[in-house]
matplotlib code that plots the C-alpha trace (Angstrom):
import matplotlib.pyplot as plt

x = [3.4, 0.2, -0.5, 1.4, 4.4, 5.8, 9.0, 10.8, 14.5, 16.7, 17.4, 21.2, 21.1, 18.4, 18.2, 16.0, 16.7, 16.4, 13.9, 15.5, 15.9, 19.2, 17.6, 19.2, 15.9, 15.0, 13.8, 10.9, 9.4, 6.7, 8.9, 11.7, 14.5, 17.2, 18.5, 20.1, 20.9, 19.3, 18.1, 14.5, 12.4, 9.7, 6.5, 6.0, 3.4, 5.4, 7.5, 11.1, 11.3, 10.8, 13.2, 16.8, 19.4, 19.5, 15.7, 13.8, 10.8, 8.1, 7.6, 4.8, 6.4, 4.2, 5.3, 6.4, 4.1, 7.5, 10.5, 13.6, 16.3, 16.5, 14.2, 11.4, 9.5, 8.4, 7.8, 4.3, 4.0, 6.6, 5.7, 8.3, 9.4, 10.5, 12.9, 9.8, 8.8, 12.0, 12.7, 12.0, 13.5, 16.6, 18.0, 17.5, 21.1, 19.8, 20.1, 19.4, 17.2, 13.7, 11.0, 7.1, 4.5]
y = [-34.7, -37.5, -39.3, -41.1, -38.9, -39.9, -39.5, -40.6, -42.3, -44.9, -47.9, -48.5, -51.9, -54.3, -56.1, -58.8, -61.0, -57.2, -55.8, -52.6, -50.5, -48.1, -45.7, -42.3, -39.8, -36.8, -34.0, -34.8, -31.4, -32.5, -33.8, -31.2, -33.5, -32.8, -35.0, -37.9, -41.4, -43.5, -46.4, -47.4, -50.3, -51.6, -52.5, -56.7, -56.7, -55.5, -58.0, -56.8, -60.0, -57.7, -55.0, -54.9, -52.3, -49.2, -49.3, -45.8, -46.1, -43.9, -44.5, -43.9, -43.4, -43.5, -43.0, -46.5, -47.1, -48.2, -46.2, -48.2, -46.0, -44.6, -42.2, -43.7, -44.0, -47.1, -47.8, -48.3, -49.1, -49.2, -48.4, -49.3, -46.1, -46.2, -44.1, -41.6, -41.1, -39.9, -37.4, -34.5, -36.0, -34.4, -38.1, -38.7, -39.8, -39.1, -35.3, -35.7, -33.3, -35.7, -33.9, -35.2, -32.8]
z = [50.4, 49.9, 47.4, 44.3, 42.8, 39.5, 38.0, 35.1, 34.8, 33.9, 35.5, 36.5, 38.6, 39.5, 42.7, 42.3, 45.7, 48.0, 45.2, 45.0, 41.7, 41.4, 39.1, 37.7, 37.6, 36.5, 39.1, 41.2, 41.7, 44.0, 46.2, 45.9, 44.2, 41.6, 39.3, 41.2, 41.2, 44.1, 45.3, 45.3, 47.0, 44.9, 45.8, 46.4, 43.8, 40.6, 39.1, 38.4, 35.5, 32.3, 33.9, 32.2, 33.0, 30.9, 30.0, 31.0, 32.7, 34.4, 38.0, 41.0, 44.4, 47.5, 51.2, 52.9, 56.1, 57.8, 56.1, 57.0, 55.6, 52.3, 50.5, 52.6, 48.7, 47.4, 43.3, 43.3, 39.0, 36.7, 32.9, 31.1, 28.4, 24.3, 22.8, 21.5, 25.1, 26.4, 23.2, 25.7, 28.7, 30.7, 30.3, 26.5, 25.4, 21.5, 20.9, 17.4, 15.4, 15.1, 15.2, 15.3, 13.8]

ax = plt.figure().add_subplot(projection="3d")
ax.plot(x, y, z, "-o")
ax.set_aspect("equal")
plt.show()
């Protein structure tokens, strides 16, 4: 797969010094990955400061130029999602009956 791949997930752990995020992510169809929990390296230019455990995020993955184990992918962009963004998500824990028309 060339180019960026996007996914959605929930932050389980933040390794601020190691720059690793442990995510519970939805299936990443472009890579043939099922939903699972795994660690991802985070690109140096991204700030981990605003991130917190339990936040829902949309992330972009790019292939590492020099994989040193792990997934071989690097998180190159992160967008923190609000509850409304996760309403259709498989990871959403709010299974209420609210709908937007």
